[in-house]
C-alpha positions as a printed Julia matrix, in Angstrom:
84×3 Matrix{Float64}:
 106.9   24.99  119.98
 108.45  25.82  116.68
 110.99  28.59  116.24
 108.57  30.87  114.33
 105.98  30.9   117.04
 108.54  31.48  119.69
 109.67  34.54  117.74
 106.22  35.7   117.25
 105.57  35.58  120.89
 108.63  37.33  121.72
 107.46  40.0   118.92
 104.3   40.53  120.9
 106.27  40.9   124.01
 108.41  43.53  122.48
 105.62  45.28  120.97
 103.79  45.6   124.26
 107.16  46.95  125.8
 107.48  49.59  123.29
 104.03  50.68  123.66
 104.81  51.41  127.24
 107.57  53.87  126.15
 106.98  57.62  125.67
 105.45  58.54  122.3
 108.69  60.18  121.01
 110.71  57.15  121.97
 108.39  54.63  119.98
 109.09  55.54  116.41
 112.29  53.7   115.79
 111.63  50.48  117.55
 107.93  50.64  116.35
 109.28  50.86  112.78
 111.65  48.04  113.27
 108.91  45.84  114.77
 106.63  46.63  111.75
 109.34  45.79  109.37
 110.02  42.47  111.14
 106.59  41.58  111.18
 106.64  40.69  107.44
 109.38  38.14  107.39
 108.1   36.76  110.71
 104.62  36.08  109.1
 106.47  34.4   106.18
 108.4   32.21  108.59
 105.06  31.39  110.47
 103.46  30.49  107.22
 106.19  28.19  106.02
 106.84  26.27  109.57
 103.24  26.09  110.95
 100.87  26.69  107.96
  99.34  29.65  106.48
  96.19  29.77  108.59
  98.44  30.9   111.42
  99.5   33.8   109.24
  96.02  35.24  109.86
  96.72  35.18  113.66
 100.09  37.05  112.98
  98.38  39.69  110.82
  95.72  40.12  113.29
  98.38  40.64  115.92
 100.03  43.11  113.78
  97.11  45.09  112.62
  95.89  45.28  116.39
  99.05  46.59  117.53
  99.54  49.03  114.81
  96.04  50.11  113.99
  96.62  53.8   114.29
  99.93  54.09  112.33
  98.48  51.81  109.74
  95.36  53.9   109.34
  97.29  57.11  109.19
  99.31  55.52  106.41
  96.09  54.24  104.5
  94.76  57.93  104.75
  97.86  59.25  103.5
  97.98  56.96  100.56
  94.38  57.5    99.83
  94.75  61.1    99.83
  97.76  61.1    97.54
  96.6   58.65   95.21
  92.99  58.35   95.49
  91.96  61.74   93.91
  94.52  61.76   91.23
  93.74  58.33   90.04
  90.64  59.24   88.11
């Protein structure tokens, strides 16, 4: 198995472990996992093909759907009304 897919599998296990922590302890490791997801997706794309990036992005969005939704609402509230 390529190194990138091994690291992606470990990322999923780490994200599941972080999800089991109490909410107040999830912020720092969750942010680190979210930041690491970007270079991991690029690494997967370079090693095994860009079609696999869709799988990685799906996993990231699946695990971080609520924080990403809150971020999207914040950005839309901040920039959506004042843009026009």
